[in-house]
mmCIF file as gemmi writes it, N, C-alpha and C atoms, coordinates in Angstrom:
data_model
loop_
_atom_site.group_PDB
_atom_site.id
_atom_site.type_symbol
_atom_site.label_atom_id
_atom_site.label_alt_id
_atom_site.label_comp_id
_atom_site.label_asym_id
_atom_site.label_entity_id
_atom_site.label_seq_id
_atom_site.pdbx_PDB_ins_code
_atom_site.Cartn_x
_atom_site.Cartn_y
_atom_site.Cartn_z
_atom_site.occupancy
_atom_site.B_iso_or_equiv
_atom_site.pdbx_formal_charge
_atom_site.auth_seq_id
_atom_site.auth_asym_id
_atom_site.pdbx_PDB_model_num
ATOM 1 N N . MET Axp A 1 ? 13.468 -10.263 -14.557 1 0 ? 1 A 1
ATOM 2 C CA . MET Axp A 1 ? 14.887 -10.018 -14.498 1 0 ? 1 A 1
ATOM 3 C C . MET Axp A 1 ? 15.155 -9.047 -13.349 1 0 ? 1 A 1
ATOM 4 N N . TYR Axp A 2 ? 16.269 -9.24 -12.704 1 0 ? 2 A 1
ATOM 5 C CA . TYR Axp A 2 ? 16.636 -8.348 -11.621 1 0 ? 2 A 1
ATOM 6 C C . TYR Axp A 2 ? 18.152 -8.328 -11.492 1 0 ? 2 A 1
ATOM 7 N N . LEU Axp A 3 ? 18.624 -7.382 -10.7 1 0 ? 3 A 1
ATOM 8 C CA . LEU Axp A 3 ? 20.058 -7.243 -10.482 1 0 ? 3 A 1
ATOM 9 C C . LEU Axp A 3 ? 20.413 -7.698 -9.08 1 0 ? 3 A 1
ATOM 10 N N . LYS Axp A 4 ? 21.317 -8.651 -9.01 1 0 ? 4 A 1
ATOM 11 C CA . LYS Axp A 4 ? 21.814 -9.07 -7.702 1 0 ? 4 A 1
ATOM 12 C C . LYS Axp A 4 ? 22.798 -8.023 -7.189 1 0 ? 4 A 1
ATOM 13 N N . ASN Axp A 5 ? 23.685 -7.584 -8.067 1 0 ? 5 A 1
ATOM 14 C CA . ASN Axp A 5 ? 24.643 -6.522 -7.757 1 0 ? 5 A 1
ATOM 15 C C . ASN Axp A 5 ? 24.391 -5.381 -8.737 1 0 ? 5 A 1
ATOM 16 N N . ALA Axp A 6 ? 23.934 -4.265 -8.251 1 0 ? 6 A 1
ATOM 17 C CA . ALA Axp A 6 ? 23.509 -3.17 -9.125 1 0 ? 6 A 1
ATOM 18 C C . ALA Axp A 6 ? 24.661 -2.232 -9.49 1 0 ? 6 A 1
ATOM 19 N N . ASP Axp A 7 ? 25.719 -2.773 -10.052 1 0 ? 7 A 1
ATOM 20 C CA . ASP Axp A 7 ? 26.783 -1.899 -10.528 1 0 ? 7 A 1
ATOM 21 C C . ASP Axp A 7 ? 26.496 -1.52 -11.987 1 0 ? 7 A 1
ATOM 22 N N . GLU Axp A 8 ? 27.307 -0.635 -12.528 1 0 ? 8 A 1
ATOM 23 C CA . GLU Axp A 8 ? 27.061 -0.119 -13.873 1 0 ? 8 A 1
ATOM 24 C C . GLU Axp A 8 ? 27.099 -1.215 -14.939 1 0 ? 8 A 1
ATOM 25 N N . LYS Axp A 9 ? 28.036 -2.133 -14.821 1 0 ? 9 A 1
ATOM 26 C CA . LYS Axp A 9 ? 28.147 -3.215 -15.804 1 0 ? 9 A 1
ATOM 27 C C . LYS Axp A 9 ? 26.916 -4.124 -15.761 1 0 ? 9 A 1
ATOM 28 N N . ALA Axp A 10 ? 26.499 -4.496 -14.568 1 0 ? 10 A 1
ATOM 29 C CA . ALA Axp A 10 ? 25.33 -5.362 -14.426 1 0 ? 10 A 1
ATOM 30 C C . ALA Axp A 10 ? 24.074 -4.669 -14.94 1 0 ? 10 A 1
ATOM 31 N N . THR Axp A 11 ? 23.957 -3.376 -14.668 1 0 ? 11 A 1
ATOM 32 C CA . THR Axp A 11 ? 22.807 -2.613 -15.159 1 0 ? 11 A 1
ATOM 33 C C . THR Axp A 11 ? 22.803 -2.584 -16.673 1 0 ? 11 A 1
ATOM 34 N N . GLN Axp A 12 ? 23.945 -2.36 -17.284 1 0 ? 12 A 1
ATOM 35 C CA . GLN Axp A 12 ? 24.029 -2.325 -18.744 1 0 ? 12 A 1
ATOM 36 C C . GLN Axp A 12 ? 23.685 -3.685 -19.348 1 0 ? 12 A 1
ATOM 37 N N . GLU Axp A 13 ? 24.133 -4.752 -18.733 1 0 ? 13 A 1
ATOM 38 C CA . GLU Axp A 13 ? 23.793 -6.098 -19.22 1 0 ? 13 A 1
ATOM 39 C C . GLU Axp A 13 ? 22.297 -6.348 -19.117 1 0 ? 13 A 1
ATOM 40 N N . LEU Axp A 14 ? 21.682 -5.9 -18.031 1 0 ? 14 A 1
ATOM 41 C CA . LEU Axp A 14 ? 20.246 -6.067 -17.863 1 0 ? 14 A 1
ATOM 42 C C . LEU Axp A 14 ? 19.49 -5.268 -18.933 1 0 ? 14 A 1
ATOM 43 N N . ILE Axp A 15 ? 19.934 -4.055 -19.203 1 0 ? 15 A 1
ATOM 44 C CA . ILE Axp A 15 ? 19.324 -3.231 -20.249 1 0 ? 15 A 1
ATOM 45 C C . ILE Axp A 15 ? 19.424 -3.934 -21.593 1 0 ? 15 A 1
ATOM 46 N N . GLU Axp A 16 ? 20.571 -4.503 -21.895 1 0 ? 16 A 1
ATOM 47 C CA . GLU Axp A 16 ? 20.756 -5.221 -23.159 1 0 ? 16 A 1
ATOM 48 C C . GLU Axp A 16 ? 19.848 -6.448 -23.232 1 0 ? 16 A 1
ATOM 49 N N . ASN Axp A 17 ? 19.66 -7.134 -22.11 1 0 ? 17 A 1
ATOM 50 C CA . ASN Axp A 17 ? 18.759 -8.292 -22.081 1 0 ? 17 A 1
ATOM 51 C C . ASN Axp A 17 ? 17.324 -7.872 -22.376 1 0 ? 17 A 1
ATOM 52 N N . TYR Axp A 18 ? 16.888 -6.775 -21.773 1 0 ? 18 A 1
ATOM 53 C CA . TYR Axp A 18 ? 15.538 -6.277 -22.051 1 0 ? 18 A 1
ATOM 54 C C . TYR Axp A 18 ? 15.397 -5.894 -23.522 1 0 ? 18 A 1
ATOM 55 N N . GLN Axp A 19 ? 16.399 -5.223 -24.067 1 0 ? 19 A 1
ATOM 56 C CA . GLN Axp A 19 ? 16.338 -4.834 -25.479 1 0 ? 19 A 1
ATOM 57 C C . GLN Axp A 19 ? 16.215 -6.055 -26.373 1 0 ? 19 A 1
ATOM 58 N N . GLU Axp A 20 ? 16.935 -7.106 -26.046 1 0 ? 20 A 1
ATOM 59 C CA . GLU Axp A 20 ? 16.879 -8.336 -26.839 1 0 ? 20 A 1
ATOM 60 C C . GLU Axp A 20 ? 15.491 -8.981 -26.757 1 0 ? 20 A 1
ATOM 61 N N . VAL Axp A 21 ? 14.925 -9.029 -25.561 1 0 ? 21 A 1
ATOM 62 C CA . VAL Axp A 21 ? 13.59 -9.606 -25.394 1 0 ? 21 A 1
ATOM 63 C C . VAL Axp A 21 ? 12.582 -8.817 -26.233 1 0 ? 21 A 1
ATOM 64 N N . ILE Axp A 22 ? 12.684 -7.512 -26.206 1 0 ? 22 A 1
ATOM 65 C CA . ILE Axp A 22 ? 11.751 -6.655 -26.938 1 0 ? 22 A 1
ATOM 66 C C . ILE Axp A 22 ? 11.935 -6.797 -28.442 1 0 ? 22 A 1
ATOM 67 N N . GLU Axp A 23 ? 13.169 -6.818 -28.895 1 0 ? 23 A 1
ATOM 68 C CA . GLU Axp A 23 ? 13.449 -6.875 -30.337 1 0 ? 23 A 1
ATOM 69 C C . GLU Axp A 23 ? 13.154 -8.243 -30.942 1 0 ? 23 A 1
ATOM 70 N N . LYS Axp A 24 ? 13.316 -9.299 -30.182 1 0 ? 24 A 1
ATOM 71 C CA . LYS Axp A 24 ? 13.173 -10.654 -30.721 1 0 ? 24 A 1
ATOM 72 C C . LYS Axp A 24 ? 11.943 -11.344 -30.14 1 0 ? 24 A 1
ATOM 73 N N . GLN Axp A 25 ? 10.819 -10.658 -30.208 1 0 ? 25 A 1
ATOM 74 C CA . GLN Axp A 25 ? 9.584 -11.204 -29.653 1 0 ? 25 A 1
ATOM 75 C C . GLN Axp A 25 ? 9.107 -12.395 -30.468 1 0 ? 25 A 1
ATOM 76 N N . LYS Axp A 26 ? 8.854 -13.501 -29.806 1 0 ? 26 A 1
ATOM 77 C CA . LYS Axp A 26 ? 8.484 -14.741 -30.485 1 0 ? 26 A 1
ATOM 78 C C . LYS Axp A 26 ? 7.044 -15.156 -30.219 1 0 ? 26 A 1
ATOM 79 N N . GLY Axp A 27 ? 6.313 -14.382 -29.439 1 0 ? 27 A 1
ATOM 80 C CA . GLY Axp A 27 ? 4.948 -14.743 -29.097 1 0 ? 27 A 1
ATOM 81 C C . GLY Axp A 27 ? 4.017 -14.684 -30.295 1 0 ? 27 A 1
ATOM 82 N N . THR Axp A 28 ? 2.886 -15.325 -30.178 1 0 ? 28 A 1
ATOM 83 C CA . THR Axp A 28 ? 1.926 -15.364 -31.283 1 0 ? 28 A 1
ATOM 84 C C . THR Axp A 28 ? 1.334 -13.993 -31.58 1 0 ? 28 A 1
ATOM 85 N N . ARG Axp A 29 ? 1.228 -13.136 -30.573 1 0 ? 29 A 1
ATOM 86 C CA . ARG Axp A 29 ? 0.706 -11.785 -30.777 1 0 ? 29 A 1
ATOM 87 C C . ARG Axp A 29 ? 1.771 -10.826 -31.288 1 0 ? 29 A 1
ATOM 88 N N . GLY Axp A 30 ? 3.015 -11.189 -31.162 1 0 ? 30 A 1
ATOM 89 C CA . GLY Axp A 30 ? 4.103 -10.326 -31.619 1 0 ? 30 A 1
ATOM 90 C C . GLY Axp A 30 ? 4.36 -9.133 -30.721 1 0 ? 30 A 1
ATOM 91 N N . VAL Axp A 31 ? 3.929 -9.217 -29.464 1 0 ? 31 A 1
ATOM 92 C CA . VAL Axp A 31 ? 4.191 -8.146 -28.496 1 0 ? 31 A 1
ATOM 93 C C . VAL Axp A 31 ? 4.861 -8.74 -27.264 1 0 ? 31 A 1
ATOM 94 N N . VAL Axp A 32 ? 5.523 -7.873 -26.533 1 0 ? 32 A 1
ATOM 95 C CA . VAL Axp A 32 ? 6.208 -8.338 -25.324 1 0 ? 32 A 1
ATOM 96 C C . VAL Axp A 32 ? 5.188 -8.738 -24.257 1 0 ? 32 A 1
ATOM 97 N N . PRO Axp A 33 ? 5.546 -9.655 -23.4 1 0 ? 33 A 1
ATOM 98 C CA . PRO Axp A 33 ? 4.647 -10.059 -22.315 1 0 ? 33 A 1
ATOM 99 C C . PRO Axp A 33 ? 4.376 -8.894 -21.359 1 0 ? 33 A 1
ATOM 100 N N . PRO Axp A 34 ? 3.279 -8.961 -20.625 1 0 ? 34 A 1
ATOM 101 C CA . PRO Axp A 34 ? 2.974 -7.914 -19.65 1 0 ? 34 A 1
ATOM 102 C C . PRO Axp A 34 ? 4.113 -7.716 -18.659 1 0 ? 34 A 1
ATOM 103 N N . GLY Axp A 35 ? 4.4 -6.472 -18.368 1 0 ? 35 A 1
ATOM 104 C CA . GLY Axp A 35 ? 5.408 -6.137 -17.37 1 0 ? 35 A 1
ATOM 105 C C . GLY Axp A 35 ? 6.801 -5.897 -17.905 1 0 ? 35 A 1
ATOM 106 N N . ILE Axp A 36 ? 7.1 -6.35 -19.109 1 0 ? 36 A 1
ATOM 107 C CA . ILE Axp A 36 ? 8.463 -6.194 -19.639 1 0 ? 36 A 1
ATOM 108 C C . ILE Axp A 36 ? 8.804 -4.722 -19.833 1 0 ? 36 A 1
ATOM 109 N N . TYR Axp A 37 ? 7.918 -3.982 -20.516 1 0 ? 37 A 1
ATOM 110 C CA . TYR Axp A 37 ? 8.194 -2.558 -20.714 1 0 ? 37 A 1
ATOM 111 C C . TYR Axp A 37 ? 8.247 -1.821 -19.381 1 0 ? 37 A 1
ATOM 112 N N . ALA Axp A 38 ? 7.396 -2.201 -18.442 1 0 ? 38 A 1
ATOM 113 C CA . ALA Axp A 38 ? 7.4 -1.553 -17.124 1 0 ? 38 A 1
ATOM 114 C C . ALA Axp A 38 ? 8.712 -1.813 -16.396 1 0 ? 38 A 1
ATOM 115 N N . ASP Axp A 39 ? 9.135 -3.063 -16.369 1 0 ? 39 A 1
ATOM 116 C CA . ASP Axp A 39 ? 10.399 -3.401 -15.696 1 0 ? 39 A 1
ATOM 117 C C . ASP Axp A 39 ? 11.575 -2.702 -16.372 1 0 ? 39 A 1
ATOM 118 N N . TYR Axp A 40 ? 11.585 -2.749 -17.708 1 0 ? 40 A 1
ATOM 119 C CA . TYR Axp A 40 ? 12.661 -2.113 -18.466 1 0 ? 40 A 1
ATOM 120 C C . TYR Axp A 40 ? 12.679 -0.614 -18.194 1 0 ? 40 A 1
ATOM 121 N N . GLY Axp A 41 ? 11.507 -0.002 -18.199 1 0 ? 41 A 1
ATOM 122 C CA . GLY Axp A 41 ? 11.419 1.428 -17.912 1 0 ? 41 A 1
ATOM 123 C C . GLY Axp A 41 ? 11.945 1.759 -16.537 1 0 ? 41 A 1
ATOM 124 N N . PHE Axp A 42 ? 11.611 0.931 -15.556 1 0 ? 42 A 1
ATOM 125 C CA . PHE Axp A 42 ? 12.082 1.163 -14.196 1 0 ? 42 A 1
ATOM 126 C C . PHE Axp A 42 ? 13.604 1.059 -14.108 1 0 ? 42 A 1
ATOM 127 N N . VAL Axp A 43 ? 14.181 0.079 -14.797 1 0 ? 43 A 1
ATOM 128 C CA . VAL Axp A 43 ? 15.649 -0.059 -14.813 1 0 ? 43 A 1
ATOM 129 C C . VAL Axp A 43 ? 16.285 1.173 -15.462 1 0 ? 43 A 1
ATOM 130 N N . LEU Axp A 44 ? 15.696 1.647 -16.551 1 0 ? 44 A 1
ATOM 131 C CA . LEU Axp A 44 ? 16.216 2.845 -17.209 1 0 ? 44 A 1
ATOM 132 C C . LEU Axp A 44 ? 16.135 4.056 -16.283 1 0 ? 44 A 1
ATOM 133 N N . LEU Axp A 45 ? 15.056 4.182 -15.541 1 0 ? 45 A 1
ATOM 134 C CA . LEU Axp A 45 ? 14.936 5.279 -14.583 1 0 ? 45 A 1
ATOM 135 C C . LEU Axp A 45 ? 16.044 5.209 -13.538 1 0 ? 45 A 1
ATOM 136 N N . GLN Axp A 46 ? 16.32 4.015 -13.054 1 0 ? 46 A 1
ATOM 137 C CA . GLN Axp A 46 ? 17.373 3.843 -12.053 1 0 ? 46 A 1
ATOM 138 C C . GLN Axp A 46 ? 18.756 4.131 -12.633 1 0 ? 46 A 1
ATOM 139 N N . ALA Axp A 47 ? 18.89 3.981 -13.958 1 0 ? 47 A 1
ATOM 140 C CA . ALA Axp A 47 ? 20.166 4.228 -14.625 1 0 ? 47 A 1
ATOM 141 C C . ALA Axp A 47 ? 20.275 5.676 -15.11 1 0 ? 47 A 1
ATOM 142 N N . ASP Axp A 48 ? 19.438 6.546 -14.559 1 0 ? 48 A 1
ATOM 143 C CA . ASP Axp A 48 ? 19.428 7.976 -14.921 1 0 ? 48 A 1
ATOM 144 C C . ASP Axp A 48 ? 19.135 8.215 -16.395 1 0 ? 48 A 1
ATOM 145 N N . ARG Axp A 49 ? 18.28 7.388 -16.956 1 0 ? 49 A 1
ATOM 146 C CA . ARG Axp A 49 ? 17.829 7.558 -18.34 1 0 ? 49 A 1
ATOM 147 C C . ARG Axp A 49 ? 16.319 7.77 -18.308 1 0 ? 49 A 1
ATOM 148 N N . ALA Axp A 50 ? 15.931 8.888 -17.66 1 0 ? 50 A 1
ATOM 149 C CA . ALA Axp A 50 ? 14.525 9.154 -17.343 1 0 ? 50 A 1
ATOM 150 C C . ALA Axp A 50 ? 13.635 9.225 -18.573 1 0 ? 50 A 1
ATOM 151 N N . ASP Axp A 51 ? 14.061 9.928 -19.611 1 0 ? 51 A 1
ATOM 152 C CA . ASP Axp A 51 ? 13.203 10.065 -20.791 1 0 ? 51 A 1
ATOM 153 C C . ASP Axp A 51 ? 12.897 8.709 -21.417 1 0 ? 51 A 1
ATOM 154 N N . GLU Axp A 52 ? 13.922 7.886 -21.568 1 0 ? 52 A 1
ATOM 155 C CA . GLU Axp A 52 ? 13.723 6.55 -22.134 1 0 ? 52 A 1
ATOM 156 C C . GLU Axp A 52 ? 12.853 5.693 -21.214 1 0 ? 52 A 1
ATOM 157 N N . GLY Axp A 53 ? 13.102 5.804 -19.926 1 0 ? 53 A 1
ATOM 158 C CA . GLY Axp A 53 ? 12.33 5.039 -18.963 1 0 ? 53 A 1
ATOM 159 C C . GLY Axp A 53 ? 10.85 5.387 -19.024 1 0 ? 53 A 1
ATOM 160 N N . LYS Axp A 54 ? 10.55 6.679 -19.1 1 0 ? 54 A 1
ATOM 161 C CA . LYS Axp A 54 ? 9.157 7.117 -19.192 1 0 ? 54 A 1
ATOM 162 C C . LYS Axp A 54 ? 8.518 6.608 -20.48 1 0 ? 54 A 1
ATOM 163 N N . GLN Axp A 55 ? 9.265 6.588 -21.569 1 0 ? 55 A 1
ATOM 164 C CA . GLN Axp A 55 ? 8.736 6.073 -22.839 1 0 ? 55 A 1
ATOM 165 C C . GLN Axp A 55 ? 8.352 4.603 -22.709 1 0 ? 55 A 1
ATOM 166 N N . MET Axp A 56 ? 9.192 3.83 -22.044 1 0 ? 56 A 1
ATOM 167 C CA . MET Axp A 56 ? 8.896 2.409 -21.865 1 0 ? 56 A 1
ATOM 168 C C . MET Axp A 56 ? 7.664 2.22 -20.981 1 0 ? 56 A 1
ATOM 169 N N . LEU Axp A 57 ? 7.534 3.032 -19.954 1 0 ? 57 A 1
ATOM 170 C CA . LEU Axp A 57 ? 6.36 2.94 -19.091 1 0 ? 57 A 1
ATOM 171 C C . LEU Axp A 57 ? 5.098 3.289 -19.881 1 0 ? 57 A 1
ATOM 172 N N . GLN Axp A 58 ? 5.186 4.264 -20.76 1 0 ? 58 A 1
ATOM 173 C CA . GLN Axp A 58 ? 4.031 4.625 -21.592 1 0 ? 58 A 1
ATOM 174 C C . GLN Axp A 58 ? 3.69 3.502 -22.571 1 0 ? 58 A 1
ATOM 175 N N . LYS Axp A 59 ? 4.702 2.804 -23.077 1 0 ? 59 A 1
ATOM 176 C CA . LYS Axp A 59 ? 4.451 1.66 -23.964 1 0 ? 59 A 1
ATOM 177 C C . LYS Axp A 59 ? 3.719 0.55 -23.217 1 0 ? 59 A 1
ATOM 178 N N . GLU Axp A 60 ? 4.08 0.358 -21.96 1 0 ? 60 A 1
ATOM 179 C CA . GLU Axp A 60 ? 3.394 -0.651 -21.142 1 0 ? 60 A 1
ATOM 180 C C . GLU Axp A 60 ? 1.907 -0.316 -21.045 1 0 ? 60 A 1
ATOM 181 N N . ILE Axp A 61 ? 1.597 0.949 -20.804 1 0 ? 61 A 1
ATOM 182 C CA . ILE Axp A 61 ? 0.199 1.371 -20.714 1 0 ? 61 A 1
ATOM 183 C C . ILE Axp A 61 ? -0.505 1.179 -22.053 1 0 ? 61 A 1
ATOM 184 N N . ALA Axp A 62 ? 0.181 1.519 -23.143 1 0 ? 62 A 1
ATOM 185 C CA . ALA Axp A 62 ? -0.434 1.391 -24.467 1 0 ? 62 A 1
ATOM 186 C C . ALA Axp A 62 ? -0.796 -0.066 -24.776 1 0 ? 62 A 1
ATOM 187 N N . LEU Axp A 63 ? 0.09 -0.987 -24.435 1 0 ? 63 A 1
ATOM 188 C CA . LEU Axp A 63 ? -0.165 -2.4 -24.706 1 0 ? 63 A 1
ATOM 189 C C . LEU Axp A 63 ? -1.093 -3.044 -23.682 1 0 ? 63 A 1
ATOM 190 N N . TYR Axp A 64 ? -0.964 -2.618 -22.457 1 0 ? 64 A 1
ATOM 191 C CA . TYR Axp A 64 ? -1.716 -3.227 -21.36 1 0 ? 64 A 1
ATOM 192 C C . TYR Axp A 64 ? -2.384 -2.131 -20.535 1 0 ? 64 A 1
ATOM 193 N N . PRO Axp A 65 ? -3.515 -1.609 -21.01 1 0 ? 65 A 1
ATOM 194 C CA . PRO Axp A 65 ? -4.188 -0.493 -20.336 1 0 ? 65 A 1
ATOM 195 C C . PRO Axp A 65 ? -4.498 -0.746 -18.856 1 0 ? 65 A 1
ATOM 196 N N . GLU Axp A 66 ? -4.659 -1.998 -18.488 1 0 ? 66 A 1
ATOM 197 C CA . GLU Axp A 66 ? -4.945 -2.309 -17.087 1 0 ? 66 A 1
ATOM 198 C C . GLU Axp A 66 ? -3.779 -1.952 -16.164 1 0 ? 66 A 1
ATOM 199 N N . SER Axp A 67 ? -2.603 -1.723 -16.727 1 0 ? 67 A 1
ATOM 200 C CA . SER Axp A 67 ? -1.431 -1.36 -15.922 1 0 ? 67 A 1
ATOM 201 C C . SER Axp A 67 ? -1.357 0.137 -15.637 1 0 ? 67 A 1
ATOM 202 N N . GLU Axp A 68 ? -2.282 0.902 -16.188 1 0 ? 68 A 1
ATOM 203 C CA . GLU Axp A 68 ? -2.201 2.361 -16.087 1 0 ? 68 A 1
ATOM 204 C C . GLU Axp A 68 ? -2.166 2.859 -14.643 1 0 ? 68 A 1
ATOM 205 N N . VAL Axp A 69 ? -2.97 2.297 -13.763 1 0 ? 69 A 1
ATOM 206 C CA . VAL Axp A 69 ? -2.998 2.751 -12.371 1 0 ? 69 A 1
ATOM 207 C C . VAL Axp A 69 ? -1.619 2.581 -11.742 1 0 ? 69 A 1
ATOM 208 N N . PHE Axp A 70 ? -1.023 1.433 -11.922 1 0 ? 70 A 1
ATOM 209 C CA . PHE Axp A 70 ? 0.296 1.15 -11.35 1 0 ? 70 A 1
ATOM 210 C C . PHE Axp A 70 ? 1.37 2.048 -11.963 1 0 ? 70 A 1
ATOM 211 N N . ILE Axp A 71 ? 1.377 2.157 -13.285 1 0 ? 71 A 1
ATOM 212 C CA . ILE Axp A 71 ? 2.397 2.954 -13.978 1 0 ? 71 A 1
ATOM 213 C C . ILE Axp A 71 ? 2.251 4.433 -13.627 1 0 ? 71 A 1
ATOM 214 N N . THR Axp A 72 ? 1.03 4.913 -13.535 1 0 ? 72 A 1
ATOM 215 C CA . THR Axp A 72 ? 0.795 6.313 -13.176 1 0 ? 72 A 1
ATOM 216 C C . THR Axp A 72 ? 1.383 6.618 -11.808 1 0 ? 72 A 1
ATOM 217 N N . ARG Axp A 73 ? 1.26 5.688 -10.875 1 0 ? 73 A 1
ATOM 218 C CA . ARG Axp A 73 ? 1.857 5.873 -9.548 1 0 ? 73 A 1
ATOM 219 C C . ARG Axp A 73 ? 3.375 6.006 -9.647 1 0 ? 73 A 1
ATOM 220 N N . ILE Axp A 74 ? 3.987 5.162 -10.447 1 0 ? 74 A 1
ATOM 221 C CA . ILE Axp A 74 ? 5.447 5.224 -10.624 1 0 ? 74 A 1
ATOM 222 C C . ILE Axp A 74 ? 5.832 6.576 -11.227 1 0 ? 74 A 1
ATOM 223 N N . LEU Axp A 75 ? 5.126 7.003 -12.248 1 0 ? 75 A 1
ATOM 224 C CA . LEU Axp A 75 ? 5.43 8.289 -12.9 1 0 ? 75 A 1
ATOM 225 C C . LEU Axp A 75 ? 5.283 9.46 -11.928 1 0 ? 75 A 1
ATOM 226 N N . LYS Axp A 76 ? 4.266 9.424 -11.095 1 0 ? 76 A 1
ATOM 227 C CA . LYS Axp A 76 ? 4.078 10.497 -10.111 1 0 ? 76 A 1
ATOM 228 C C . LYS Axp A 76 ? 5.213 10.503 -9.099 1 0 ? 76 A 1
ATOM 229 N N . MET Axp A 77 ? 5.665 9.332 -8.693 1 0 ? 77 A 1
ATOM 230 C CA . MET Axp A 77 ? 6.755 9.234 -7.726 1 0 ? 77 A 1
ATOM 231 C C . MET Axp A 77 ? 8.046 9.833 -8.279 1 0 ? 77 A 1
ATOM 232 N N . ILE Axp A 78 ? 8.33 9.568 -9.549 1 0 ? 78 A 1
ATOM 233 C CA . ILE Axp A 78 ? 9.602 10.058 -10.099 1 0 ? 78 A 1
ATOM 234 C C . ILE Axp A 78 ? 9.544 11.55 -10.44 1 0 ? 78 A 1
ATOM 235 N N . GLU Axp A 79 ? 8.352 12.091 -10.602 1 0 ? 79 A 1
ATOM 236 C CA . GLU Axp A 79 ? 8.224 13.504 -10.919 1 0 ? 79 A 1
ATOM 237 C C . GLU Axp A 79 ? 8.26 14.386 -9.677 1 0 ? 79 A 1
ATOM 238 N N . GLN Axp A 80 ? 8.22 13.791 -8.504 1 0 ? 80 A 1
ATOM 239 C CA . GLN Axp A 80 ? 8.252 14.58 -7.261 1 0 ? 80 A 1
ATOM 240 C C . GLN Axp A 80 ? 9.646 14.951 -6.877 1 0 ? 80 A 1
């Protein structure tokens, strides 16, 4: 998912779409696909919701440990 026009309304709709994907997971494992929490976290960071965004990035690492290197880089960038 991405934003063609990054205005407040479009950002809020994208956030709601991510929430729906997360809440209504239909996969056999019952977890979101790789990258969803990371993308959602990044959108939240861009929407000035840093605490929530960081939580989503941490969830991505918890579910997909192989993403830790990438997510750690993002976290370091936002903390500078």
